[in-house]
C-alpha positions as CSV (number, residue, x, y, z in Angstrom):
1,X,73.9,-40.3,184.8
2,X,75.9,-39.0,182.0
3,X,75.8,-35.1,181.0
4,X,77.3,-33.4,177.9
5,X,78.7,-29.9,178.6
6,X,78.8,-27.1,175.9
7,X,80.7,-23.8,176.8
8,X,79.8,-20.7,174.8
9,X,82.2,-18.2,174.5
10,X,85.6,-17.2,172.9
11,X,87.4,-16.8,176.5
12,X,86.9,-20.8,176.9
13,X,88.8,-21.4,173.6
14,X,92.0,-19.5,175.1
15,X,92.1,-22.2,178.2
16,X,95.0,-24.8,177.3
17,X,93.3,-27.2,179.7
18,X,90.0,-27.4,181.6
19,X,88.8,-23.7,181.4
20,X,88.8,-22.6,185.4
21,X,85.0,-21.8,185.8
22,X,84.5,-25.5,185.0
23,X,86.2,-27.2,187.4
24,X,84.1,-26.6,190.7
25,X,81.0,-27.5,188.4
26,X,82.3,-30.7,187.6
27,X,83.2,-31.5,191.1
28,X,79.8,-30.8,192.3
29,X,78.3,-32.8,189.3
30,X,80.6,-35.8,190.4
31,X,79.5,-35.6,194.0
32,X,76.0,-36.3,192.6
33,X,77.0,-39.2,190.7
34,X,77.1,-37.3,187.3
35,X,79.9,-38.2,184.7
36,X,81.0,-36.2,181.9
37,X,80.1,-37.8,178.5
38,X,81.4,-35.0,176.3
39,X,82.8,-31.7,176.7
40,X,82.2,-29.1,173.8
41,X,83.7,-25.6,173.7
42,X,82.4,-23.4,170.9
43,X,83.0,-19.7,170.1
44,X,80.4,-16.9,170.1
45,X,78.9,-17.9,167.0
46,X,75.3,-18.8,167.3
47,X,75.1,-21.1,164.3
48,X,77.6,-23.6,165.9
49,X,75.5,-23.9,169.1
50,X,72.4,-24.4,167.0
51,X,73.8,-27.2,165.3
52,X,75.0,-28.6,168.6
53,X,71.7,-28.4,170.2
54,X,69.8,-29.9,167.0
55,X,72.4,-33.0,167.3
56,X,71.8,-33.2,171.3
57,X,68.2,-32.8,170.7
58,X,68.1,-35.9,168.8
59,X,70.0,-38.0,171.0
60,X,68.0,-37.4,173.8
61,X,70.8,-36.1,176.6
62,X,70.7,-34.4,179.7
63,X,72.9,-31.2,178.7
64,X,74.4,-28.4,180.7
65,X,75.1,-25.1,178.4
66,X,77.3,-22.6,180.1
67,X,77.6,-19.1,178.6
68,X,76.2,-16.9,175.9
69,X,73.5,-15.7,178.2
70,X,73.0,-11.7,178.8
71,X,72.5,-8.5,176.8
72,X,76.5,-8.1,176.2
73,X,76.2,-11.5,174.2
74,X,72.8,-10.3,172.3
75,X,71.3,-13.5,173.9
76,X,73.3,-15.9,171.7
77,X,72.4,-19.0,173.6
78,X,68.5,-18.2,174.3
79,X,68.2,-17.7,170.4
80,X,70.0,-20.9,169.5
81,X,67.8,-22.8,171.9
82,X,64.7,-21.3,170.5
83,X,65.4,-22.3,167.1
84,X,66.8,-25.9,168.3
85,X,63.9,-26.9,170.1
86,X,61.2,-25.0,168.0
87,X,60.3,-22.6,170.4
88,X,59.4,-18.8,170.1
89,X,61.6,-16.3,172.1
90,X,59.7,-14.3,174.1
91,X,60.0,-11.6,177.4
92,X,60.0,-13.7,180.5
93,X,58.2,-11.9,183.3
94,X,60.3,-13.6,186.2
95,X,63.5,-13.1,184.5
96,X,62.5,-9.4,183.7
97,X,61.7,-8.9,187.1
98,X,65.2,-10.8,188.4
99,X,67.3,-8.6,186.2
100,X,65.7,-5.3,187.4
101,X,65.9,-6.6,191.3
102,X,69.7,-7.4,190.8
103,X,70.4,-3.8,189.6
104,X,68.4,-2.2,192.0
105,X,69.9,-4.5,195.0
106,X,73.5,-3.3,193.8
107,X,72.5,0.1,193.4
108,X,73.5,0.1,189.5
109,X,71.5,2.2,186.9
110,X,69.9,-0.3,184.5
111,X,72.1,-0.8,181.4
112,X,70.5,-0.1,177.8
113,X,69.0,-3.1,176.3
114,X,69.0,-5.3,179.8
115,X,65.6,-6.7,178.6
116,X,67.7,-9.0,176.3
117,X,68.8,-10.9,179.6
118,X,65.0,-11.6,179.8
119,X,64.2,-12.9,176.4
120,X,63.9,-16.8,176.9
121,X,62.6,-19.4,174.9
122,X,58.8,-19.5,175.5
123,X,57.5,-21.8,178.6
124,X,60.9,-22.7,180.0
125,X,61.2,-23.0,183.6
126,X,63.5,-20.0,185.1
127,X,66.7,-20.9,186.8
128,X,67.3,-18.0,189.1
129,X,70.6,-16.3,189.5
130,X,71.0,-14.7,193.2
131,X,74.3,-13.6,192.5
132,X,74.1,-11.9,189.3
133,X,71.9,-10.2,186.7
134,X,71.3,-13.2,183.9
135,X,69.2,-15.9,185.0
136,X,69.2,-19.3,183.4
137,X,66.5,-21.6,182.2
138,X,65.5,-25.2,181.9
139,X,63.8,-27.1,179.3
140,X,62.6,-30.5,178.5
141,X,61.7,-31.7,175.3
142,X,61.1,-35.6,174.6
143,X,64.3,-37.6,176.2
144,X,66.2,-34.3,176.3
145,X,66.8,-32.2,179.3
146,X,68.8,-29.0,179.1
147,X,69.8,-26.6,181.3
148,X,71.1,-23.1,180.3
149,X,73.4,-21.1,182.8
150,X,75.8,-18.0,182.5
151,X,79.5,-18.5,182.6
152,X,80.6,-16.4,185.7
153,X,82.6,-18.9,188.2
154,X,80.7,-17.9,191.3
155,X,77.3,-17.7,189.8
156,X,77.6,-21.2,188.4
157,X,78.4,-22.7,191.6
158,X,75.9,-21.2,193.2
159,X,72.9,-21.9,190.6
160,X,74.0,-25.3,190.2
161,X,73.6,-25.8,194.2
162,X,70.2,-24.3,194.2
163,X,68.5,-24.5,191.0
164,X,70.4,-27.5,189.0
165,X,71.0,-30.4,191.3
166,X,67.5,-30.4,192.8
167,X,66.1,-30.8,189.1
168,X,68.8,-33.5,188.1
169,X,68.1,-35.3,191.2
170,X,64.5,-35.7,190.0
171,X,65.7,-37.0,186.4
172,X,67.9,-39.8,188.0
173,X,65.8,-43.0,187.9
174,X,66.0,-45.4,190.9
175,X,68.0,-48.1,188.6
176,X,70.4,-45.3,188.5
177,X,71.1,-44.9,191.7
178,X,74.1,-45.2,193.4
179,X,75.4,-44.7,196.9
180,X,78.4,-42.1,196.9
181,X,81.1,-41.0,199.4
182,X,84.2,-39.1,198.9
183,X,87.4,-38.1,200.5
184,X,90.1,-35.4,200.5
185,X,93.6,-36.9,200.7
186,X,96.8,-35.3,200.6
187,X,100.4,-36.1,201.3
188,X,101.4,-38.9,198.8
189,X,101.8,-38.4,195.1
190,X,98.7,-39.8,192.9
191,X,101.0,-42.8,191.6
192,X,101.7,-44.0,195.2
193,X,98.2,-43.6,196.5
194,X,96.6,-45.5,193.7
195,X,98.8,-48.2,194.5
196,X,97.7,-48.0,198.2
197,X,94.2,-48.2,197.0
198,X,94.5,-51.0,194.5
199,X,95.9,-53.2,197.3
200,X,92.8,-52.4,199.5
201,X,90.4,-55.6,200.2
202,X,87.3,-53.8,198.6
203,X,84.0,-54.8,199.7
204,X,82.4,-56.4,196.4
205,X,80.0,-53.8,194.4
206,X,82.2,-51.1,195.7
207,X,83.9,-49.1,193.2
208,X,86.3,-46.1,193.7
209,X,87.9,-43.4,191.2
210,X,90.6,-40.9,192.0
211,X,90.5,-37.5,190.6
212,X,93.2,-35.1,190.8
213,X,92.8,-31.7,192.5
214,X,96.7,-30.9,192.4
215,X,98.2,-31.3,194.8
216,X,95.6,-33.1,196.6
217,X,93.2,-35.8,195.4
218,X,89.9,-36.5,195.6
219,X,88.8,-40.4,196.2
220,X,85.0,-41.0,195.4
221,X,83.3,-44.3,196.4
222,X,80.3,-45.5,195.0
223,X,78.0,-48.7,195.5
224,X,76.0,-49.7,192.9
225,X,72.2,-51.0,193.8
226,X,71.9,-48.3,196.6
227,X,73.4,-50.6,199.2
228,X,74.6,-48.0,201.8
229,X,76.0,-50.7,204.3
230,X,78.5,-51.6,201.4
231,X,79.8,-47.9,201.1
232,X,79.8,-47.8,204.8
233,X,82.0,-50.7,204.8
234,X,84.2,-49.1,202.3
235,X,84.6,-45.8,204.4
236,X,85.6,-47.7,207.4
237,X,88.4,-49.4,205.4
238,X,89.7,-46.0,204.2
239,X,89.4,-44.2,207.4
240,X,91.7,-47.2,208.9
241,X,94.2,-47.7,206.4
242,X,94.6,-43.9,204.8
243,X,94.0,-42.0,208.1
244,X,97.3,-40.2,208.1
245,X,96.1,-38.9,204.3
246,X,92.7,-37.8,205.2
247,X,92.0,-33.9,205.0
248,X,88.1,-34.6,205.4
249,X,85.1,-36.5,204.4
250,X,83.6,-34.9,201.5
251,X,85.0,-32.5,198.9
252,X,85.9,-29.6,200.8
253,X,89.5,-27.9,200.3
254,X,92.4,-27.8,202.4
255,X,91.9,-24.0,202.8
256,X,88.3,-24.7,203.8
257,X,89.2,-27.3,206.4
258,X,92.2,-25.5,207.7
259,X,90.0,-22.2,208.0
260,X,87.3,-24.3,209.7
261,X,89.9,-26.2,212.3
262,X,91.6,-22.7,213.2
263,X,88.1,-21.2,214.1
264,X,87.2,-24.1,216.2
265,X,90.3,-24.3,217.7
266,X,89.9,-20.6,218.7
267,X,93.7,-20.1,217.4
268,X,95.2,-16.7,216.0
269,X,97.5,-16.8,212.9
270,X,100.3,-14.9,211.5
271,X,102.0,-15.5,208.3
272,X,105.4,-14.6,206.8
273,X,105.8,-15.6,203.3
274,X,108.6,-15.4,200.8
275,X,108.5,-17.7,197.8
276,X,104.7,-18.2,198.0
277,X,104.4,-14.1,197.5
278,X,101.1,-13.9,199.5
279,X,99.3,-17.3,198.0
280,X,98.9,-18.9,201.4
281,X,97.2,-15.5,203.1
282,X,94.9,-15.6,199.9
283,X,93.5,-19.0,200.2
284,X,93.1,-18.3,203.8
285,X,91.4,-15.1,203.5
286,X,89.2,-16.6,200.6
287,X,87.4,-18.3,203.3
288,X,84.4,-16.6,204.8
289,X,85.0,-15.7,208.4
290,X,88.9,-15.7,208.3
291,X,88.7,-12.6,210.3
292,X,88.1,-14.8,213.4
293,X,91.6,-16.3,213.3
294,X,93.9,-14.5,210.4
295,X,95.9,-11.4,212.2
296,X,98.2,-10.5,209.5
297,X,100.5,-11.5,206.6
298,X,103.8,-10.2,205.7
299,X,105.3,-10.9,202.0
300,X,108.8,-10.6,202.9
301,X,110.3,-11.2,199.3
302,X,113.5,-9.1,199.7
303,X,116.2,-9.8,202.5
304,X,115.5,-6.1,203.4
305,X,111.9,-6.9,204.2
306,X,112.8,-10.0,206.3
307,X,115.2,-7.5,208.3
308,X,113.0,-4.6,208.5
309,X,109.8,-6.2,209.3
310,X,110.8,-9.7,210.7
311,X,114.0,-8.7,212.7
312,X,116.4,-11.1,210.8
313,X,120.1,-10.4,211.3
314,X,122.5,-9.9,208.6
315,X,124.7,-12.6,210.2
316,X,122.0,-15.1,209.9
317,X,121.4,-14.4,206.5
318,X,125.0,-14.2,205.1
319,X,125.6,-17.3,207.1
320,X,122.6,-19.6,206.3
321,X,120.8,-17.6,203.5
322,X,117.3,-16.5,203.0
323,X,116.3,-20.2,201.7
324,X,117.4,-22.0,204.8
325,X,116.0,-23.5,207.6
326,X,117.5,-21.2,210.2
327,X,115.6,-18.3,208.0
328,X,112.3,-20.0,208.0
329,X,112.6,-20.3,211.6
330,X,113.3,-16.9,212.3
331,X,110.7,-15.6,209.9
332,X,107.9,-17.8,211.8
333,X,109.3,-16.3,215.2
334,X,109.8,-12.9,214.0
335,X,106.3,-12.4,212.9
336,X,104.7,-14.3,215.8
337,X,106.7,-11.9,218.3
338,X,105.2,-8.9,216.3
339,X,101.8,-10.3,216.0
340,X,101.5,-11.8,219.4
341,X,99.5,-14.8,217.9
342,X,99.0,-18.2,219.0
343,X,100.6,-19.6,215.8
344,X,102.9,-18.1,212.9
345,X,103.8,-19.8,209.8
346,X,106.6,-19.0,207.4
347,X,107.5,-20.0,204.1
348,X,110.9,-19.6,202.3
349,X,112.0,-21.2,199.0
350,X,113.0,-21.4,195.4
351,X,109.9,-21.5,192.9
352,X,112.2,-21.3,190.0
353,X,112.8,-21.5,187.0
354,X,116.0,-19.9,187.8
355,X,117.8,-19.4,191.3
356,X,118.6,-22.9,192.1
357,X,122.1,-24.2,193.0
358,X,123.7,-27.5,193.5
359,X,122.9,-27.7,197.3
360,X,119.5,-25.9,197.2
361,X,118.0,-26.8,193.7
362,X,114.7,-25.2,192.4
363,X,111.8,-26.6,194.3
364,X,113.8,-26.5,197.9
365,X,111.4,-24.9,200.2
366,X,111.7,-24.5,204.3
367,X,108.3,-24.1,206.1
368,X,108.2,-23.3,209.8
369,X,105.5,-23.3,212.2
370,X,106.0,-21.2,215.7
371,X,104.0,-21.5,218.7
372,X,104.1,-21.5,222.2
373,X,105.9,-24.9,222.6
374,X,108.5,-23.9,220.3
375,X,109.5,-23.9,216.6
376,X,109.4,-26.7,214.0
377,X,110.9,-26.5,210.5
378,X,110.1,-28.7,207.5
379,X,112.5,-29.2,204.5
380,X,110.5,-29.8,201.1
381,X,111.7,-30.6,197.7
382,X,109.1,-30.0,195.3
383,X,109.0,-31.1,191.5
384,X,107.1,-29.0,189.1
385,X,107.0,-25.7,187.2
386,X,106.9,-22.2,189.4
387,X,103.3,-22.5,190.0
388,X,103.2,-25.9,191.0
389,X,106.1,-25.2,193.5
390,X,104.4,-22.4,195.0
391,X,100.9,-24.4,195.2
392,X,102.7,-27.4,197.0
393,X,104.2,-25.0,199.2
394,X,101.0,-23.3,200.4
395,X,99.0,-26.5,200.6
396,X,101.8,-28.5,202.8
397,X,101.6,-25.5,205.0
398,X,97.8,-25.3,205.0
399,X,97.9,-29.1,205.8
400,X,100.5,-28.5,208.5
401,X,98.2,-25.8,210.2
402,X,95.3,-28.0,210.0
403,X,97.0,-30.9,211.9
404,X,98.2,-28.5,214.7
405,X,94.8,-26.9,215.1
406,X,93.4,-30.3,215.4
407,X,95.5,-31.6,217.8
408,X,94.8,-28.5,220.0
409,X,91.1,-29.6,219.4
410,X,91.8,-33.0,220.6
411,X,93.6,-31.9,223.7
412,X,90.9,-29.5,224.7
């Protein structure tokens, strides 16, 4: 099924690439076999939205509109939708109840003009928002089906799963049905992975697509005609030929899988980060239940922090430098000794854009993993800007932790 996506709000216009709130939304849609046919980004001017909705109404499309809802936007989207689909605006009792309930649950005072959040086109279906005060709505007219949602990332993701996807599935005809499966892959650049995939003997009738979620990749398999046996053959092929690159089946992130494996293996973890500046700790503690395995994290950016917090000697730093295998090893062992955890991981490197030398260019990163059986150190040379080097460092560290936890689980 093809979907047109309209984003309303000036904040979307300031994004150089795909606006961050949309990335998880699009991944969820892709998992359901939906493809994006058009992306339209509009400012807060309701006239432009009105004209766009008129055009989509005539075309007969499945439409997702994000943003422009709520009292702070003066219900731009609700008014434009009512005008384009020739409907009257009215206070929706269910929406009004949801707005009041949200403020009551969160202990906040109802703001002036809160009723505007419940001002919706007449006879639409309410889309409940469990994470915020602004409900969405769904309407059908002729061949057009339109979903209207707020622009908050967290609210979008929850509403898409709970409210939008069940309705979308009902719109898909049997002729449009595809069997779908996906894998998260990590460890090889996209170009090399594409070459591997092109050489595989795919069963006839199976298609594949590789979506980048830097620095990992999402492999999506589909089988037309709804033949699940073809998809099972393709999945077996992937699991046999690409086993060393598979993080998981599905689209869960590296951090999600790593956290799950650490919890399942009942391993405790401490971190000592330098060039990643706490990014690794953030990715892990973003996961619900991370307190079950995460004991502490030290952002030991300066040499003085490495000395004071981790016990690294002046002599080691003078002889090898802060960006070295020896320093990474000492960081991991130092934090593990102090935290008394099962695992300790350390990252030190040069994220750039400056600081590189001929011997240690920008992108040089050392990652160390300390456990009861000893300490291992890996040397990486990453390409990209500062953000990309830091993200690659964190993801390689997560993948190493994931594998260590899986080894423990396999041996238990």
